[in-house]
N, CA, C, O and the ligand as a Tripos MOL2 file, in Angstrom:
@<TRIPOS>MOLECULE
protein
  229   227    58     0     0
PROTEIN
NO_CHARGES

@<TRIPOS>ATOM
      1 N           5.9650  -11.7810  -19.6880 N.3       1 MET1
      2 CA          5.6580  -11.3170  -18.3750 C.3       1 MET1
      3 C           5.8570   -9.8960  -18.1950 C.2       1 MET1
      4 O           6.9390   -9.3870  -18.4900 O.2       1 MET1
      5 N           4.8840   -9.2080  -17.7290 N.am      2 PRO2
      6 CA          4.9090   -7.7000  -17.7000 C.3       2 PRO2
      7 C           5.9280   -7.1550  -16.7780 C.2       2 PRO2
      8 O           6.0840   -7.7020  -15.6860 O.2       2 PRO2
      9 N           6.6400   -6.1210  -17.1180 N.am      3 VAL3
     10 CA          7.7180   -5.5530  -16.2630 C.3       3 VAL3
     11 C           6.9610   -4.6150  -15.2560 C.2       3 VAL3
     12 O           6.1120   -3.8010  -15.6180 O.2       3 VAL3
     13 N           7.3340   -4.8020  -14.0270 N.am      4 ARG4
     14 CA          6.7400   -3.9380  -12.9810 C.3       4 ARG4
     15 C           7.3760   -2.5580  -12.9310 C.2       4 ARG4
     16 O           8.4990   -2.4380  -12.4430 O.2       4 ARG4
     17 N           6.7210   -1.5210  -13.4050 N.am      5 MET5
     18 CA          7.2360   -0.1540  -13.2040 C.3       5 MET5
     19 C           7.0450    0.2890  -11.7950 C.2       5 MET5
     20 O           6.1050   -0.0980  -11.1000 O.2       5 MET5
     21 N           8.0000    1.1420  -11.3850 N.am      6 ARG6
     22 CA          7.8680    1.7230  -10.0280 C.3       6 ARG6
     23 C           7.8850    3.1960  -10.1920 C.2       6 ARG6
     24 O           8.3470    3.7410  -11.1940 O.2       6 ARG6
     25 N           7.3610    3.8370   -9.1650 N.am      7 LYS7
     26 CA          7.2920    5.2980   -9.2940 C.3       7 LYS7
     27 C           8.0780    5.9460   -8.0130 C.2       7 LYS7
     28 O           7.9380    5.5440   -6.8580 O.2       7 LYS7
     29 N           8.8790    6.9550   -8.3960 N.am      8 CYS8
     30 CA          9.7060    7.5930   -7.3290 C.3       8 CYS8
     31 C           8.7120    8.4490   -6.5020 C.2       8 CYS8
     32 O           7.9130    9.2320   -7.0170 O.2       8 CYS8
     33 N           8.8340    8.2310   -5.1930 N.am      9 VAL9
     34 CA          8.0600    9.0320   -4.2520 C.3       9 VAL9
     35 C           8.3890   10.5260   -4.2080 C.2       9 VAL9
     36 O           7.5300   11.3660   -3.9390 O.2       9 VAL9
     37 N           9.7160   10.8400   -4.4940 N.am     10 LYS10
     38 CA         10.1710   12.2110   -4.4240 C.3      10 LYS10
     39 C           9.8980   12.9880   -5.7310 C.2      10 LYS10
     40 O           9.3680   14.0970   -5.6630 O.2      10 LYS10
     41 N          10.2500   12.4310   -6.9480 N.am     11 CYS11
     42 CA         10.2050   13.2830   -8.0970 C.3      11 CYS11
     43 C           8.9890   12.7030   -9.0610 C.2      11 CYS11
     44 O           8.6770   13.2670  -10.1100 O.2      11 CYS11
     45 N           8.4210   11.6480   -8.6320 N.am     12 GLY12
     46 CA          7.2730   11.1360   -9.4520 C.3      12 GLY12
     47 C           7.6310   10.4270  -10.7590 C.2      12 GLY12
     48 O           6.7430   10.0650  -11.5310 O.2      12 GLY12
     49 N           8.9660   10.2220  -11.0180 N.am     13 ARG13
     50 CA          9.4020    9.5660  -12.1650 C.3      13 ARG13
     51 C           9.1280    8.0810  -12.1590 C.2      13 ARG13
     52 O           9.3810    7.4070  -11.1610 O.2      13 ARG13
     53 N           8.6090    7.5560  -13.2700 N.am     14 TYR14
     54 CA          8.5290    6.0730  -13.3650 C.3      14 TYR14
     55 C           9.8160    5.5340  -13.8000 C.2      14 TYR14
     56 O          10.5090    6.1260  -14.6270 O.2      14 TYR14
     57 N          10.1760    4.3450  -13.2240 N.am     15 THR15
     58 CA         11.4370    3.7100  -13.5590 C.3      15 THR15
     59 C          11.3310    2.1980  -13.4930 C.2      15 THR15
     60 O          10.4220    1.7010  -12.8290 O.2      15 THR15
     61 N          12.1200    1.5090  -14.0780 N.am     16 LEU16
     62 CA         12.2340    0.0980  -14.0730 C.3      16 LEU16
     63 C          13.0810   -0.4210  -12.9070 C.2      16 LEU16
     64 O          13.0860   -1.5940  -12.5360 O.2      16 LEU16
     65 N          13.8270    0.6120  -12.3450 N.am     17 SER17
     66 CA         14.7180    0.1830  -11.1790 C.3      17 SER17
     67 C          13.7410   -0.3170  -10.0390 C.2      17 SER17
     68 O          12.6070    0.1280   -9.8660 O.2      17 SER17
     69 N          14.3210   -1.2680   -9.3160 N.am     18 GLN18
     70 CA         13.5000   -1.8310   -8.3020 C.3      18 GLN18
     71 C          13.9600   -1.4000   -6.8200 C.2      18 GLN18
     72 O          13.4400   -1.8410   -5.7950 O.2      18 GLN18
     73 N          14.9750   -0.5050   -6.8610 N.am     19 THR19
     74 CA         15.5510   -0.1180   -5.5320 C.3      19 THR19
     75 C          15.3570    1.3880   -5.2610 C.2      19 THR19
     76 O          14.5060    1.7860   -4.4650 O.2      19 THR19
     77 N          16.1610    2.2000   -5.9390 N.am     20 VAL20
     78 CA         15.9700    3.5710   -5.6940 C.3      20 VAL20
     79 C          15.9020    4.3930   -7.1560 C.2      20 VAL20
     80 O          16.3270    3.8930   -8.1970 O.2      20 VAL20
     81 N          15.3810    5.5550   -7.0860 N.am     21 CYS21
     82 CA         15.2330    6.3170   -8.3030 C.3      21 CYS21
     83 C          16.5010    6.5990   -8.9080 C.2      21 CYS21
     84 O          17.3680    7.1130   -8.2010 O.2      21 CYS21
     85 N          16.7580    6.3210  -10.2040 N.am     22 PRO22
     86 CA         18.0100    6.5110  -10.8370 C.3      22 PRO22
     87 C          18.3250    7.9850  -11.0970 C.2      22 PRO22
     88 O          19.4580    8.3200  -11.4410 O.2      22 PRO22
     89 N          17.3670    8.8420  -10.9430 N.am     23 ARG23
     90 CA         17.5770   10.3350  -11.1840 C.3      23 ARG23
     91 C          17.8910   11.0700   -9.9110 C.2      23 ARG23
     92 O          18.8430   11.8450   -9.8310 O.2      23 ARG23
     93 N          17.0140   10.7930   -8.8450 N.am     24 CYS24
     94 CA         17.2530   11.6020   -7.5980 C.3      24 CYS24
     95 C          17.6120   10.7280   -6.4280 C.2      24 CYS24
     96 O          17.8990   11.2420   -5.3470 O.2      24 CYS24
     97 N          17.6080    9.4260   -6.6030 N.am     25 GLY25
     98 CA         17.9640    8.5700   -5.5230 C.3      25 GLY25
     99 C          16.8450    8.3560   -4.4220 C.2      25 GLY25
    100 O          17.0820    7.8540   -3.3230 O.2      25 GLY25
    101 N          15.6370    8.7780   -4.8270 N.am     26 GLY26
    102 CA         14.5370    8.6940   -3.8280 C.3      26 GLY26
    103 C          13.9200    7.3050   -3.7190 C.2      26 GLY26
    104 O          14.1690    6.4610   -4.5790 O.2      26 GLY26
    105 N          13.1790    7.0650   -2.7600 N.am     27 PRO27
    106 CA         12.5590    5.7190   -2.6240 C.3      27 PRO27
    107 C          11.5090    5.5400   -3.6180 C.2      27 PRO27
    108 O          10.8970    6.5010   -4.0840 O.2      27 PRO27
    109 N          11.2770    4.2800   -3.9670 N.am     28 LEU28
    110 CA         10.3490    3.9180   -4.9720 C.3      28 LEU28
    111 C           9.1010    3.1450   -4.3300 C.2      28 LEU28
    112 O           9.2010    2.4740   -3.3030 O.2      28 LEU28
    113 N           7.9840    3.3070   -5.0090 N.am     29 ARG29
    114 CA          6.8740    2.4610   -4.5690 C.3      29 ARG29
    115 C           6.1020    2.0700   -5.7880 C.2      29 ARG29
    116 O           6.2360    2.7170   -6.8270 O.2      29 ARG29
    117 N           5.2650    0.9960   -5.7060 N.am     30 LEU30
    118 CA          4.4810    0.6090   -6.8800 C.3      30 LEU30
    119 C           3.3770    1.6410   -7.0260 C.2      30 LEU30
    120 O           2.7300    2.0050   -6.0440 O.2      30 LEU30
    121 N           3.1580    2.1160   -8.2510 N.am     31 PRO31
    122 CA          2.1880    3.1780   -8.5070 C.3      31 PRO31
    123 C           0.7940    2.7610   -8.1440 C.2      31 PRO31
    124 O           0.0300    3.6730   -7.8250 O.2      31 PRO31
    125 N           0.3590    1.5930   -8.1420 N.am     32 VAL32
    126 CA         -0.9870    1.1530   -7.6070 C.3      32 VAL32
    127 C          -0.8280    0.3170   -6.3850 C.2      32 VAL32
    128 O          -0.7140   -0.9000   -6.5240 O.2      32 VAL32
    129 N          -0.8100    0.8440   -5.2280 N.am     33 PRO33
    130 CA         -0.6900    0.0390   -4.0430 C.3      33 PRO33
    131 C          -1.9840   -0.7370   -3.7830 C.2      33 PRO33
    132 O          -3.0790   -0.3170   -4.1570 O.2      33 PRO33
    133 N          -1.8040   -1.9230   -3.1050 N.am     34 PRO34
    134 CA         -3.1060   -2.6640   -2.7650 C.3      34 PRO34
    135 C          -4.0280   -1.8710   -1.9050 C.2      34 PRO34
    136 O          -3.5610   -1.1720   -1.0060 O.2      34 PRO34
    137 N          -5.2460   -1.9340   -2.1160 N.am     35 LYS35
    138 CA         -6.2350   -1.0860   -1.3920 C.3      35 LYS35
    139 C          -6.2700   -1.4520    0.1270 C.2      35 LYS35
    140 O          -6.3410   -0.5590    0.9720 O.2      35 LYS35
    141 N          -6.2230   -2.6660    0.4370 N.am     36 PHE36
    142 CA         -6.1750   -3.0700    1.8200 C.3      36 PHE36
    143 C          -5.3660   -4.3380    1.9470 C.2      36 PHE36
    144 O          -5.2140   -5.1030    0.9950 O.2      36 PHE36
    145 N          -4.8330   -4.5520    3.1810 N.am     37 SER37
    146 CA         -4.1150   -5.8880    3.4440 C.3      37 SER37
    147 C          -5.0410   -6.7360    4.1820 C.2      37 SER37
    148 O          -6.1210   -6.2870    4.5670 O.2      37 SER37
    149 N          -4.6670   -7.9790    4.4080 N.am     38 MET38
    150 CA         -5.4260   -8.8610    5.0600 C.3      38 MET38
    151 C          -5.6600   -8.4650    6.4990 C.2      38 MET38
    152 O          -6.7390   -8.6970    7.0440 O.2      38 MET38
    153 N          -4.6070   -7.8390    7.1500 N.am     39 GLU39
    154 CA         -4.6990   -7.3460    8.4740 C.3      39 GLU39
    155 C          -5.7290   -6.2200    8.5780 C.2      39 GLU39
    156 O          -6.4630   -6.1380    9.5640 O.2      39 GLU39
    157 N          -5.7780   -5.4500    7.6770 N.am     40 ASP40
    158 CA         -6.7680   -4.2820    7.7340 C.3      40 ASP40
    159 C          -8.2020   -4.9890    7.6540 C.2      40 ASP40
    160 O          -9.1130   -4.6330    8.4010 O.2      40 ASP40
    161 N          -8.3400   -5.9200    6.7930 N.am     41 LYS41
    162 CA         -9.6900   -6.6050    6.5280 C.3      41 LYS41
    163 C         -10.0990   -7.2310    7.8830 C.2      41 LYS41
    164 O         -11.2270   -6.9820    8.3090 O.2      41 LYS41
    165 N          -9.3210   -7.9730    8.5410 N.am     42 TYR42
    166 CA         -9.6550   -8.5420    9.8120 C.3      42 TYR42
    167 C          -9.7600   -7.5650   10.9070 C.2      42 TYR42
    168 O         -10.5630   -7.7800   11.8140 O.2      42 TYR42
    169 N          -9.0080   -6.4900   10.9060 N.am     43 GLY43
    170 CA         -9.0930   -5.4910   11.8480 C.3      43 GLY43
    171 C         -10.4260   -4.7840   11.8110 C.2      43 GLY43
    172 O         -10.9990   -4.4600   12.8510 O.2      43 GLY43
    173 N         -10.9080   -4.5500   10.6330 N.am     44 ARG44
    174 CA        -12.2860   -3.9480   10.4270 C.3      44 ARG44
    175 C         -13.3140   -4.8870   10.9450 C.2      44 ARG44
    176 O         -14.2540   -4.4680   11.6200 O.2      44 ARG44
    177 N         -13.1770   -6.0530   10.6720 N.am     45 TYR45
    178 CA        -14.0880   -7.1160   11.1230 C.3      45 TYR45
    179 C         -14.2140   -7.1440   12.6270 C.2      45 TYR45
    180 O         -15.2920   -7.1630   13.2220 O.2      45 TYR45
    181 N         -12.9730   -7.1440   13.2140 N.am     46 ARG46
    182 CA        -12.9200   -7.1530   14.6960 C.3      46 ARG46
    183 C         -13.6750   -6.0040   15.2770 C.2      46 ARG46
    184 O         -14.4830   -6.1830   16.1880 O.2      46 ARG46
    185 N         -13.4290   -4.8250   14.7670 N.am     47 ARG47
    186 CA        -13.9160   -3.6270   15.2150 C.3      47 ARG47
    187 C         -15.4650   -3.6300   15.0600 C.2      47 ARG47
    188 O         -16.1690   -3.1360   15.9410 O.2      47 ARG47
    189 N         -15.9740   -4.1670   13.9790 N.am     48 ALA48
    190 CA        -17.4600   -4.1920   13.7050 C.3      48 ALA48
    191 C         -18.0620   -5.1260   14.8250 C.2      48 ALA48
    192 O         -19.0900   -4.8450   15.4410 O.2      48 ALA48
    193 N         -17.3470   -6.2150   15.0130 N.am     49 LEU49
    194 CA        -17.8110   -7.2410   15.9530 C.3      49 LEU49
    195 C         -17.9100   -6.6180   17.3660 C.2      49 LEU49
    196 O         -18.8490   -6.8630   18.1230 O.2      49 LEU49
    197 N         -16.8910   -5.8030   17.6700 N.am     50 ARG50
    198 CA        -16.8440   -5.2790   19.0550 C.3      50 ARG50
    199 C         -17.9970   -4.2500   19.2050 C.2      50 ARG50
    200 O         -18.6500   -4.1450   20.2430 O.2      50 ARG50
    201 N         -18.1950   -3.5180   18.1230 N.am     51 ARG51
    202 CA        -19.2440   -2.4900   18.1850 C.3      51 ARG51
    203 C         -20.6040   -3.1650   18.4380 C.2      51 ARG51
    204 O         -21.4320   -2.6580   19.1950 O.2      51 ARG51
    205 N         -20.8190   -4.3410   17.7740 N.am     52 GLN52
    206 CA        -21.9500   -5.0780   17.8720 C.3      52 GLN52
    207 C         -22.2170   -5.5470   19.3760 C.2      52 GLN52
    208 O         -23.3240   -5.4870   19.9100 O.2      52 GLN52
    209 N         -21.1320   -5.9910   19.9460 N.am     53 MET53
    210 CA        -21.2280   -6.5040   21.3580 C.3      53 MET53
    211 C         -21.5300   -5.3850   22.2520 C.2      53 MET53
    212 O         -22.3240   -5.5670   23.1750 O.2      53 MET53
    213 N         -20.9850   -4.2580   22.0740 N.am     54 GLU54
    214 CA        -21.2410   -3.1030   22.9350 C.3      54 GLU54
    215 C         -22.6120   -2.6120   22.8750 C.2      54 GLU54
    216 O         -23.1860   -2.2770   23.9110 O.2      54 GLU54
    217 N         -23.1860   -2.5440   21.7190 N.am     55 SER55
    218 CA        -24.5110   -2.1310   21.5430 C.3      55 SER55
    219 C         -25.5210   -3.0330   22.1990 C.2      55 SER55
    220 O         -26.6200   -2.6380   22.5870 O.2      55 SER55
    221 N         -25.0910   -4.2450   22.2990 N.am     56 ARG56
    222 CA        -26.0240   -5.3460   22.6970 C.3      56 ARG56
    223 C         -26.1570   -5.2130   24.2640 C.2      56 ARG56
    224 O         -27.2430   -5.3980   24.8110 O.2      56 ARG56
    225 N         -25.0630   -4.8990   24.9390 N.am     57 SER57
    226 CA        -25.0440   -4.9250   26.4140 C.3      57 SER57
    227 C         -25.7330   -3.7250   26.9960 C.2      57 SER57
    228 O         -25.8090   -3.5880   28.2170 O.2      57 SER57
    229 ZN         13.2250   10.4890   -8.1300 Zn       58 ZN58
@<TRIPOS>BOND
     1     1     2 1
     2     2     3 1
     3     3     4 2
     4     3     5 am
     5     5     6 1
     6     6     7 1
     7     7     8 2
     8     7     9 am
     9     9    10 1
    10    10    11 1
    11    11    12 2
    12    11    13 am
    13    13    14 1
    14    14    15 1
    15    15    16 2
    16    15    17 am
    17    17    18 1
    18    18    19 1
    19    19    20 2
    20    19    21 am
    21    21    22 1
    22    22    23 1
    23    23    24 2
    24    23    25 am
    25    25    26 1
    26    26    27 1
    27    27    28 2
    28    27    29 am
    29    29    30 1
    30    30    31 1
    31    31    32 2
    32    31    33 am
    33    33    34 1
    34    34    35 1
    35    35    36 2
    36    35    37 am
    37    37    38 1
    38    38    39 1
    39    39    40 2
    40    39    41 am
    41    41    42 1
    42    42    43 1
    43    43    44 2
    44    43    45 am
    45    45    46 1
    46    46    47 1
    47    47    48 2
    48    47    49 am
    49    49    50 1
    50    50    51 1
    51    51    52 2
    52    51    53 am
    53    53    54 1
    54    54    55 1
    55    55    56 2
    56    55    57 am
    57    57    58 1
    58    58    59 1
    59    59    60 2
    60    59    61 am
    61    61    62 1
    62    62    63 1
    63    63    64 2
    64    63    65 am
    65    65    66 1
    66    66    67 1
    67    67    68 2
    68    67    69 am
    69    69    70 1
    70    70    71 1
    71    71    72 2
    72    71    73 am
    73    73    74 1
    74    74    75 1
    75    75    76 2
    76    75    77 am
    77    77    78 1
    78    78    79 1
    79    79    80 2
    80    79    81 am
    81    81    82 1
    82    82    83 1
    83    83    84 2
    84    83    85 am
    85    85    86 1
    86    86    87 1
    87    87    88 2
    88    87    89 am
    89    89    90 1
    90    90    91 1
    91    91    92 2
    92    91    93 am
    93    93    94 1
    94    94    95 1
    95    95    96 2
    96    95    97 am
    97    97    98 1
    98    98    99 1
    99    99   100 2
   100    99   101 am
   101   101   102 1
   102   102   103 1
   103   103   104 2
   104   103   105 am
   105   105   106 1
   106   106   107 1
   107   107   108 2
   108   107   109 am
   109   109   110 1
   110   110   111 1
   111   111   112 2
   112   111   113 am
   113   113   114 1
   114   114   115 1
   115   115   116 2
   116   115   117 am
   117   117   118 1
   118   118   119 1
   119   119   120 2
   120   119   121 am
   121   121   122 1
   122   122   123 1
   123   123   124 2
   124   123   125 am
   125   125   126 1
   126   126   127 1
   127   127   128 2
   128   127   129 am
   129   129   130 1
   130   130   131 1
   131   131   132 2
   132   131   133 am
   133   133   134 1
   134   134   135 1
   135   135   136 2
   136   135   137 am
   137   137   138 1
   138   138   139 1
   139   139   140 2
   140   139   141 am
   141   141   142 1
   142   142   143 1
   143   143   144 2
   144   143   145 am
   145   145   146 1
   146   146   147 1
   147   147   148 2
   148   147   149 am
   149   149   150 1
   150   150   151 1
   151   151   152 2
   152   151   153 am
   153   153   154 1
   154   154   155 1
   155   155   156 2
   156   155   157 am
   157   157   158 1
   158   158   159 1
   159   159   160 2
   160   159   161 am
   161   161   162 1
   162   162   163 1
   163   163   164 2
   164   163   165 am
   165   165   166 1
   166   166   167 1
   167   167   168 2
   168   167   169 am
   169   169   170 1
   170   170   171 1
   171   171   172 2
   172   171   173 am
   173   173   174 1
   174   174   175 1
   175   175   176 2
   176   175   177 am
   177   177   178 1
   178   178   179 1
   179   179   180 2
   180   179   181 am
   181   181   182 1
   182   182   183 1
   183   183   184 2
   184   183   185 am
   185   185   186 1
   186   186   187 1
   187   187   188 2
   188   187   189 am
   189   189   190 1
   190   190   191 1
   191   191   192 2
   192   191   193 am
   193   193   194 1
   194   194   195 1
   195   195   196 2
   196   195   197 am
   197   197   198 1
   198   198   199 1
   199   199   200 2
   200   199   201 am
   201   201   202 1
   202   202   203 1
   203   203   204 2
   204   203   205 am
   205   205   206 1
   206   206   207 1
   207   207   208 2
   208   207   209 am
   209   209   210 1
   210   210   211 1
   211   211   212 2
   212   211   213 am
   213   213   214 1
   214   214   215 1
   215   215   216 2
   216   215   217 am
   217   217   218 1
   218   218   219 1
   219   219   220 2
   220   219   221 am
   221   221   222 1
   222   222   223 1
   223   223   224 2
   224   223   225 am
   225   225   226 1
   226   226   227 1
   227   227   228 2
@<TRIPOS>SUBSTRUCTURE
     1 MET1         2 RESIDUE 1 A MET
     2 PRO2         6 RESIDUE 1 A PRO
     3 VAL3        10 RESIDUE 1 A VAL
     4 ARG4        14 RESIDUE 1 A ARG
     5 MET5        18 RESIDUE 1 A MET
     6 ARG6        22 RESIDUE 1 A ARG
     7 LYS7        26 RESIDUE 1 A LYS
     8 CYS8        30 RESIDUE 1 A CYS
     9 VAL9        34 RESIDUE 1 A VAL
    10 LYS10       38 RESIDUE 1 A LYS
    11 CYS11       42 RESIDUE 1 A CYS
    12 GLY12       46 RESIDUE 1 A GLY
    13 ARG13       50 RESIDUE 1 A ARG
    14 TYR14       54 RESIDUE 1 A TYR
    15 THR15       58 RESIDUE 1 A THR
    16 LEU16       62 RESIDUE 1 A LEU
    17 SER17       66 RESIDUE 1 A SER
    18 GLN18       70 RESIDUE 1 A GLN
    19 THR19       74 RESIDUE 1 A THR
    20 VAL20       78 RESIDUE 1 A VAL
    21 CYS21       82 RESIDUE 1 A CYS
    22 PRO22       86 RESIDUE 1 A PRO
    23 ARG23       90 RESIDUE 1 A ARG
    24 CYS24       94 RESIDUE 1 A CYS
    25 GLY25       98 RESIDUE 1 A GLY
    26 GLY26      102 RESIDUE 1 A GLY
    27 PRO27      106 RESIDUE 1 A PRO
    28 LEU28      110 RESIDUE 1 A LEU
    29 ARG29      114 RESIDUE 1 A ARG
    30 LEU30      118 RESIDUE 1 A LEU
    31 PRO31      122 RESIDUE 1 A PRO
    32 VAL32      126 RESIDUE 1 A VAL
    33 PRO33      130 RESIDUE 1 A PRO
    34 PRO34      134 RESIDUE 1 A PRO
    35 LYS35      138 RESIDUE 1 A LYS
    36 PHE36      142 RESIDUE 1 A PHE
    37 SER37      146 RESIDUE 1 A SER
    38 MET38      150 RESIDUE 1 A MET
    39 GLU39      154 RESIDUE 1 A GLU
    40 ASP40      158 RESIDUE 1 A ASP
    41 LYS41      162 RESIDUE 1 A LYS
    42 TYR42      166 RESIDUE 1 A TYR
    43 GLY43      170 RESIDUE 1 A GLY
    44 ARG44      174 RESIDUE 1 A ARG
    45 TYR45      178 RESIDUE 1 A TYR
    46 ARG46      182 RESIDUE 1 A ARG
    47 ARG47      186 RESIDUE 1 A ARG
    48 ALA48      190 RESIDUE 1 A ALA
    49 LEU49      194 RESIDUE 1 A LEU
    50 ARG50      198 RESIDUE 1 A ARG
    51 ARG51      202 RESIDUE 1 A ARG
    52 GLN52      206 RESIDUE 1 A GLN
    53 MET53      210 RESIDUE 1 A MET
    54 GLU54      214 RESIDUE 1 A GLU
    55 SER55      218 RESIDUE 1 A SER
    56 ARG56      222 RESIDUE 1 A ARG
    57 SER57      226 RESIDUE 1 A SER
    58 ZN58       229 GROUP 0 **** ****
């Protein structure tokens, strides 16, 4: 099973720590965040649908 590396937001250091950066104590995030969430997907769909309704009226 691959180990999930995380990247420090503050200093950019990659770490195996899952909580805070061991060097500067900064917050960590996954280096490759998901491009979109399900909420975004449906939000976009709703907006497109609304635009369609408005142009029709
Ligand atoms: Zn750091």
